[in-house]
Every structure is written in C-alpha cells, then in structure tokens.
Backbone as CSV, one residue per row, in Angstrom:
resi,resn,N_x,N_y,N_z,CA_x,CA_y,CA_z,C_x,C_y,C_z
1,UNK,239.664,19.211,86.396,240.068,17.992,85.716,239.963,18.205,84.216
2,UNK,240.957,17.807,83.471,240.995,17.981,82.026,239.997,17.051,81.346
3,UNK,239.452,17.523,80.223,238.512,16.714,79.443,239.328,15.744,78.596
4,UNK,239.271,14.453,78.929,240.046,13.455,78.201,239.228,12.736,77.149
5,UNK,237.959,13.095,77.010,237.093,12.474,76.010,237.471,13.021,74.642
6,UNK,238.006,12.165,73.789,238.417,12.579,72.447,237.384,12.189,71.388
7,UNK,236.242,11.648,71.809,235.192,11.306,70.850,234.488,12.574,70.403
8,UNK,233.611,12.446,69.409,232.844,13.601,68.965,231.613,13.835,69.838
9,UNK,231.403,12.988,70.843,230.300,13.154,71.768,228.970,12.605,71.287
10,UNK,228.940,12.016,70.096,227.699,11.445,69.575,227.558,10.013,70.075
11,UNK,226.442,9.733,70.711,226.183,8.395,71.254,225.178,7.721,70.327
12,UNK,225.563,6.567,69.781,224.678,5.882,68.841,224.895,4.379,68.874
13,UNK,223.879,3.659,68.457,223.962,2.203,68.363,223.844,1.541,69.720
14,UNK,223.157,0.431,69.743,222.969,-0.324,70.979,223.769,-1.613,70.882
15,UNK,224.867,-1.701,71.608,225.742,-2.869,71.537,225.374,-3.925,72.577
16,UNK,225.021,-3.478,73.789,224.761,-4.437,74.866,224.052,-3.734,76.015
17,UNK,223.166,-4.477,76.670,222.528,-3.987,77.896,222.747,-5.038,78.977
18,UNK,223.242,-4.576,80.140,223.437,-5.469,81.280,222.596,-4.974,82.443
19,UNK,222.084,-5.927,83.222,221.232,-5.598,84.354,221.691,-6.380,85.568
20,UNK,221.792,-5.679,86.685,222.095,-6.332,87.956,220.967,-5.990,88.908
21,UNK,220.158,-6.982,89.213,219.024,-6.802,90.104,219.511,-6.329,91.471
22,UNK,218.659,-5.625,92.179,219.022,-5.153,93.513,218.958,-6.267,94.562
23,UNK,218.562,-7.473,94.152,218.586,-8.617,95.077,220.018,-8.851,95.548
24,UNK,220.195,-9.198,96.792,221.517,-9.295,97.425,222.498,-10.195,96.676
25,UNK,222.053,-11.327,96.187,222.974,-12.278,95.558,223.031,-12.131,94.038
26,UNK,222.511,-11.048,93.520,222.401,-10.868,92.074,223.748,-10.638,91.407
27,UNK,223.880,-11.175,90.209,225.058,-10.965,89.365,224.616,-10.145,88.149
28,UNK,225.521,-9.355,87.594,225.202,-8.602,86.381,225.029,-9.580,85.223
29,UNK,223.934,-9.433,84.484,223.618,-10.338,83.374,223.354,-9.520,82.120
30,UNK,223.765,-10.049,80.980,223.463,-9.415,79.702,222.024,-9.736,79.322
31,UNK,221.269,-8.695,79.034,219.893,-8.865,78.573,219.962,-9.311,77.118
32,UNK,219.009,-10.103,76.693,218.979,-10.606,75.313,218.792,-9.507,74.281
33,UNK,218.560,-9.920,73.063,218.449,-8.985,71.940,217.260,-8.050,72.091
34,UNK,217.501,-6.813,71.705,216.491,-5.759,71.688,216.172,-5.479,70.217
35,UNK,214.924,-5.185,69.895,214.590,-4.968,68.483,215.316,-3.750,67.915
36,UNK,215.221,-3.589,66.605,216.004,-2.574,65.896,215.690,-1.142,66.307
37,UNK,214.601,-0.915,67.038,214.288,0.429,67.518,215.145,0.831,68.708
38,UNK,215.861,-0.120,69.296,216.746,0.184,70.422,215.993,0.739,71.616
39,UNK,216.536,1.787,72.206,215.922,2.453,73.358,215.252,3.733,72.867
40,UNK,214.003,3.919,73.239,213.264,5.111,72.844,212.904,5.922,74.086
41,UNK,213.058,7.257,74.034,212.705,8.086,75.186,211.240,7.897,75.567
42,UNK,210.981,7.837,76.883,209.616,7.606,77.356,209.291,8.420,78.605
43,UNK,210.136,9.325,78.985,209.902,10.110,80.201,208.870,11.195,79.982
44,UNK,208.742,12.055,80.961,207.801,13.168,80.874,208.524,14.477,81.172
45,UNK,208.021,15.553,80.575,208.615,16.874,80.785,208.158,17.444,82.126
46,UNK,208.943,18.356,82.693,208.502,19.017,83.925,207.191,19.775,83.679
47,UNK,206.376,19.882,84.716,205.119,20.617,84.619,205.163,21.792,85.587
48,UNK,204.686,22.940,85.105,204.717,24.163,85.897,203.336,24.771,85.999
49,UNK,203.069,25.419,87.110,201.857,26.200,87.310,202.231,27.651,87.035
50,UNK,201.605,28.240,86.018,201.859,29.640,85.688,200.961,30.506,86.570
51,UNK,201.537,31.495,87.238,200.794,32.402,88.114,200.646,33.744,87.407
52,UNK,199.407,34.173,87.241,199.120,35.446,86.588,198.518,36.413,87.603
53,UNK,198.798,37.685,87.435,198.253,38.732,88.296,197.427,39.690,87.439
54,UNK,196.340,40.183,88.001,195.471,41.105,87.268,196.213,42.369,86.855
55,UNK,197.192,42.782,87.641,197.916,44.016,87.366,198.970,43.870,86.263
56,UNK,199.343,42.625,85.941,200.407,42.394,84.955,199.771,41.753,83.724
57,UNK,199.754,42.499,82.627,199.035,42.062,81.443,199.902,41.348,80.408
58,UNK,201.204,41.388,80.563,202.063,40.850,79.507,202.642,39.472,79.796
59,UNK,202.146,38.766,80.798,202.633,37.410,81.049,202.571,37.031,82.508
60,UNK,203.042,35.833,82.772,203.037,35.285,84.128,203.997,36.046,85.031
61,UNK,203.646,36.124,86.319,204.526,36.759,87.300,205.384,35.734,88.030
62,UNK,204.996,34.473,87.944,205.753,33.403,88.599,205.385,32.096,87.925
63,UNK,206.265,31.145,88.075,206.036,29.801,87.555,206.517,28.833,88.623
64,UNK,205.609,27.981,89.095,205.932,27.058,90.179,205.969,25.642,89.623
65,UNK,207.079,24.951,89.877,207.181,23.578,89.403,206.232,22.687,90.199
66,UNK,205.344,22.009,89.492,204.412,21.077,90.121,204.940,19.652,90.084
67,UNK,205.676,19.338,89.012,206.182,17.984,88.804,207.513,18.113,88.076
68,UNK,208.600,17.536,88.602,209.909,17.696,87.964,210.088,16.878,86.690
69,UNK,209.087,16.064,86.325,209.227,15.223,85.143,209.991,13.956,85.471
70,UNK,210.198,13.147,84.457,210.904,11.886,84.677,211.733,11.532,83.453
71,UNK,212.722,10.690,83.665,213.542,10.155,82.580,213.254,8.670,82.483
72,UNK,213.014,8.200,81.267,212.705,6.784,81.069,212.989,6.406,79.618
73,UNK,213.096,5.121,79.385,213.224,4.560,78.040,212.203,3.437,77.892
74,UNK,211.823,3.184,76.657,211.094,1.973,76.306,211.981,1.142,75.405
75,UNK,211.887,-0.171,75.530,212.606,-1.078,74.646,211.756,-2.314,74.442
76,UNK,212.060,-3.057,73.398,211.362,-4.305,73.119,212.362,-5.451,73.135
77,UNK,212.249,-6.322,74.123,213.084,-7.519,74.218,212.517,-8.547,73.249
78,UNK,213.320,-8.950,72.263,212.821,-9.906,71.272,213.435,-11.293,71.414
79,UNK,214.484,-11.420,72.202,215.082,-12.736,72.426,214.440,-13.303,73.696
80,UNK,213.316,-13.987,73.495,212.496,-14.427,74.618,212.886,-15.817,75.120
81,UNK,214.171,-15.996,75.357,214.640,-17.233,75.981,214.307,-17.178,77.468
82,UNK,213.996,-18.317,78.018,213.601,-18.382,79.421,214.645,-17.735,80.327
83,UNK,215.919,-18.013,80.115,216.943,-17.486,81.014,217.048,-15.969,80.919
84,UNK,216.860,-15.396,79.717,216.865,-13.926,79.580,215.792,-13.301,80.454
85,UNK,214.610,-13.894,80.432,213.496,-13.333,81.201,213.675,-13.552,82.699
86,UNK,214.227,-14.694,83.082,214.524,-14.940,84.493,215.565,-13.933,84.985
87,UNK,216.586,-13.643,84.163,217.639,-12.700,84.545,217.102,-11.288,84.776
88,UNK,216.004,-10.944,84.121,215.430,-9.616,84.290,214.354,-9.623,85.374
89,UNK,213.338,-10.445,85.183,212.140,-10.366,86.013,211.973,-11.489,87.018
90,UNK,212.797,-12.520,86.931,212.577,-13.665,87.792,211.649,-14.647,87.120
91,UNK,210.990,-15.436,87.900,210.193,-16.520,87.347,211.061,-17.772,87.325
92,UNK,210.662,-18.745,86.509,211.382,-20.014,86.489,211.711,-20.430,85.064
93,UNK,212.962,-20.805,84.854,213.382,-21.425,83.596,213.376,-22.921,83.840
94,UNK,212.504,-23.625,83.150,212.387,-25.080,83.321,213.526,-25.780,82.577
95,UNK,213.787,-27.007,82.912,214.857,-27.787,82.292,214.659,-27.917,80.782
96,UNK,213.416,-27.919,80.323,213.147,-28.062,78.891,213.175,-26.728,78.139
97,UNK,213.487,-25.609,78.837,213.552,-24.297,78.201,212.267,-23.499,78.314
98,UNK,211.249,-24.050,78.953,209.991,-23.331,79.158,210.191,-22.234,80.198
99,UNK,209.346,-21.218,80.126,209.414,-20.099,81.069,208.090,-19.959,81.795
100,UNK,208.158,-19.932,83.110,207.000,-19.649,83.946,207.242,-18.278,84.566
101,UNK,206.401,-17.284,84.215,206.645,-15.922,84.702,206.306,-15.755,86.176
102,UNK,206.857,-14.696,86.792,206.498,-14.372,88.174,205.134,-13.691,88.204
103,UNK,204.603,-13.469,89.388,203.318,-12.787,89.528,203.404,-11.336,89.068
104,UNK,204.565,-10.713,89.238,204.746,-9.307,88.872,205.977,-9.163,87.993
105,UNK,205.825,-8.504,86.853,206.944,-8.247,85.953,207.550,-6.895,86.297
106,UNK,208.265,-6.827,87.407,208.919,-5.596,87.806,210.195,-5.941,88.558
107,UNK,211.269,-5.231,88.223,212.549,-5.459,88.890,213.294,-4.130,88.988
108,UNK,214.101,-3.974,90.019,214.940,-2.787,90.158,216.387,-3.218,90.281
109,UNK,217.274,-2.342,89.853,218.695,-2.620,89.931,219.474,-1.635,89.083
110,UNK,220.707,-1.988,88.771,221.606,-1.148,87.977,221.557,-1.628,86.536
111,UNK,221.324,-0.701,85.609,221.271,-1.014,84.184,222.414,-0.296,83.492
112,UNK,223.228,-1.028,82.751,224.349,-0.443,82.022,224.160,-0.700,80.538
113,UNK,224.180,0.365,79.758,223.978,0.306,78.318,225.296,0.642,77.641
114,UNK,225.742,-0.234,76.738,226.952,0.035,75.958,226.526,0.323,74.521
115,UNK,227.102,1.370,73.944,226.728,1.772,72.590,227.833,1.403,71.600
116,UNK,227.453,1.379,70.326,228.443,1.109,69.279,229.452,2.246,69.152
117,UNK,229.095,3.440,69.603,230.024,4.571,69.557,231.112,4.448,70.616
118,UNK,230.991,3.456,71.515,231.986,3.262,72.569,231.565,3.857,73.901
119,UNK,230.530,4.658,73.914,230.031,5.248,75.156,229.268,4.204,75.968
120,UNK,229.199,4.445,77.263,228.354,3.648,78.154,227.432,4.607,78.877
121,UNK,226.287,4.096,79.288,225.269,4.881,79.978,224.767,4.002,81.114
122,UNK,224.902,4.470,82.349,224.500,3.652,83.500,223.371,4.338,84.255
123,UNK,222.338,3.559,84.565,221.225,4.005,85.393,221.394,3.292,86.733
124,UNK,221.567,4.057,87.800,221.923,3.480,89.093,220.759,2.842,89.836
125,UNK,219.545,3.304,89.578,218.372,2.684,90.190,217.292,2.603,89.112
126,UNK,217.428,1.616,88.263,216.494,1.425,87.154,215.363,0.513,87.603
127,UNK,214.144,0.917,87.268,212.999,0.034,87.474,212.568,-0.455,86.097
128,UNK,212.624,-1.766,85.904,212.202,-2.380,84.650,210.816,-2.974,84.864
129,UNK,209.898,-2.609,83.984,208.534,-3.098,84.068,208.115,-3.605,82.695
130,UNK,207.575,-4.829,82.643,207.020,-5.321,81.381,205.752,-4.535,81.122
131,UNK,205.633,-3.986,79.923,204.441,-3.218,79.586,203.452,-4.119,78.850
132,UNK,203.614,-4.266,77.564,202.709,-5.101,76.760,203.529,-5.948,75.809
133,UNK,202.894,-6.928,75.211,203.551,-7.645,74.133,203.706,-6.685,72.959
134,UNK,204.770,-6.868,72.181,205.063,-5.985,71.060,205.245,-6.773,69.779
135,UNK,205.071,-6.096,68.659,205.425,-6.544,67.312,204.481,-7.577,66.716
136,UNK,203.671,-8.245,67.488,202.796,-9.276,66.942,203.519,-10.591,66.745
137,UNK,202.762,-11.574,66.346,203.316,-12.906,66.102,202.876,-13.300,64.699
138,UNK,203.735,-12.989,63.717,203.417,-13.242,62.319,204.715,-13.420,61.535
139,UNK,204.654,-13.413,60.219,205.848,-13.630,59.403,206.570,-12.328,59.050
140,UNK,206.090,-11.179,59.564,206.773,-9.909,59.333,207.486,-9.387,60.581
141,UNK,207.217,-9.968,61.731,207.780,-9.505,62.995,208.091,-10.686,63.894
142,UNK,208.779,-10.388,64.982,208.969,-11.379,66.036,208.343,-10.825,67.308
143,UNK,207.739,-11.695,68.087,207.089,-11.291,69.321,208.118,-10.708,70.283
144,UNK,207.734,-9.679,70.992,208.630,-9.067,71.962,207.896,-8.691,73.229
145,UNK,208.659,-8.512,74.283,208.146,-7.963,75.537,208.491,-6.482,75.538
146,UNK,207.480,-5.616,75.646,207.756,-4.202,75.840,208.224,-4.002,77.261
147,UNK,209.311,-3.260,77.428,209.857,-3.003,78.769,210.070,-1.501,78.928
148,UNK,209.580,-0.971,80.014,209.822,0.425,80.363,210.929,0.458,81.400
149,UNK,211.887,1.351,81.192,213.013,1.538,82.111,212.885,2.934,82.719
150,UNK,212.519,2.997,83.991,212.408,4.272,84.695,213.679,4.526,85.491
151,UNK,214.143,5.792,85.470,215.329,6.187,86.223,214.872,6.771,87.555
152,UNK,214.949,5.962,88.605,214.490,6.374,89.926,215.614,7.006,90.734
153,UNK,215.245,7.708,91.789,216.242,8.286,92.699,217.058,7.136,93.278
154,UNK,218.384,7.250,93.269,219.215,6.156,93.774,218.933,5.810,95.231
155,UNK,218.902,4.528,95.511,218.640,4.036,96.862,219.832,4.252,97.790
156,UNK,221.031,4.527,97.226,222.230,4.692,98.053,222.399,6.113,98.579
157,UNK,221.409,6.993,98.327,221.468,8.352,98.847,222.245,9.324,97.981
158,UNK,222.889,8.859,96.932,223.652,9.743,96.057,222.691,10.468,95.111
159,UNK,223.134,11.589,94.564,222.265,12.405,93.715,222.142,11.888,92.290
160,UNK,223.181,11.278,91.754,223.184,10.913,90.341,222.187,9.781,90.058
161,UNK,221.334,10.016,89.053,220.406,8.972,88.608,221.030,8.178,87.475
162,UNK,221.830,8.862,86.663,222.528,8.184,85.571,223.872,8.854,85.367
163,UNK,224.739,8.179,84.645,226.050,8.726,84.299,226.378,8.258,82.892
164,UNK,226.973,9.160,82.104,227.405,8.841,80.743,228.928,8.783,80.742
165,UNK,229.473,7.726,80.152,230.917,7.496,80.134,231.420,7.576,78.694
166,UNK,232.532,8.253,78.452,233.071,8.319,77.094,233.728,6.988,76.713
167,UNK,234.019,6.824,75.432,234.693,5.589,74.990,235.984,5.361,75.771
168,UNK,236.238,4.116,76.112,237.458,3.743,76.814,237.375,3.822,78.327
169,UNK,236.292,4.347,78.857,236.128,4.456,80.310,235.262,3.295,80.789
170,UNK,235.759,2.571,81.787,235.022,1.447,82.358,234.106,1.964,83.460
171,UNK,232.776,1.755,83.314,231.852,2.306,84.313,232.172,1.930,85.753
172,UNK,232.496,0.678,86.043,232.755,0.280,87.431,233.937,1.042,88.018
173,UNK,234.998,1.209,87.262,236.180,1.939,87.723,235.869,3.420,87.882
174,UNK,235.202,3.994,86.888,234.886,5.433,86.917,233.937,5.762,88.063
175,UNK,232.971,4.867,88.368,232.012,5.143,89.433,232.693,5.284,90.774
176,UNK,233.628,4.400,91.068,234.338,4.466,92.346,235.072,5.774,92.510
177,UNK,235.761,6.206,91.468,236.510,7.457,91.503,235.589,8.654,91.578
178,UNK,234.561,8.700,90.713,233.651,9.852,90.681,232.860,9.978,91.971
179,UNK,232.378,8.886,92.507,231.589,8.942,93.726,232.425,9.393,94.926
180,UNK,233.711,9.039,94.941,234.596,9.463,96.041,234.868,10.961,95.968
181,UNK,235.133,11.477,94.743,235.559,12.870,94.603,234.416,13.865,94.527
182,UNK,233.231,13.417,94.070,232.143,14.367,93.894,231.001,14.170,94.879
183,UNK,231.104,13.191,95.714,230.015,12.928,96.643,228.816,12.282,95.961
184,UNK,229.044,11.700,94.779,227.977,10.978,94.106,227.271,11.759,93.037
185,UNK,227.773,12.971,92.759,227.196,13.907,91.841,226.562,13.364,90.690
C-alpha cells in the first residue's frame, strides 16, 4: 500500500480528547479542557535480566525480558464541570451542577486524541484512573484532576493497543479497513 501521508510526521498540540466508556450504552464524549502541559509520557521501560557466565568476561551471555514495560500518559483535567467528570468516571451530575463522585475513579474504553497537527491517536483499551488533585487552588493555577491513561491489551483480541492516523484520516473509517486487512495489527 502506498504511503499517502503527506504531512511531515510531526505530531503536536492537543486539540481534543474523546472517550467512549466500555459500558454497553456508552456514547463517545469530548473530555473537558486539559491543562497546558497536555499529555505527558508516563509508561515504563522494558526490564531485562542480564545473565553472566564465569567463562565470559566481556559482557552478558543472555538477556531475558522480565517485564515488557508499559505505555501510558498523564494529563490534568482542569475543566471540572460535573458532566465532564460523569462522562469519564461516572458519578452523578446534580440538577444544580454539583458533582457526586463514584466510589472508584476508574474507567476503561476507547480514547481518541486529536492533535493540532491534524493527526489522531487512538487507544483501543484505555484505562483512565484519577491520580491526585493537581495545580493547587490559588490565584496562580486552577485545580485539576490528575488522570493516568494506561494502554491495556485490547479486550477484542486484536494485537494493536494504539494506532496513529495521519491528517485527513478518520479513525472510525480507518479502523474498519485496517482491522479487516491486517487482522487487527
């Protein structure tokens, strides 16, 4: 297949984040504003056990992967409207705009990130977890919810944990085509 991506391949700027919970009746919802730090890498590197032999003095004879590492992002949600938080974690948005949180701040589903460069980035089985409050509550910052986004193995049995789309490609359309032709690669 020919490379039709005519961009320079640089992905930058956070234009929009949408989340569709794995709950059966869930609809894709736009997550509220994220602070100016955008998405920050938060995963871990693979870990290896180095095997040394007494007979070999110049280095390891084998390296065994103990942990494949993980891919994750951290972000700070700063638009703390009740409906934004309900759309991510559940809980209750009261008629007066108050928010009553759920017992657990954790949700799984599909997360789609659109960048200002025109690229999209989709995580097929994202686990969103509220970490800590961020930024403080003062006249120099706005209070935020720290959220960790972990890229888990897809629940649909396909291999791809995430997919990057060039400008002009619609993720929903591209996913159907790519999953049919590559087996979910």
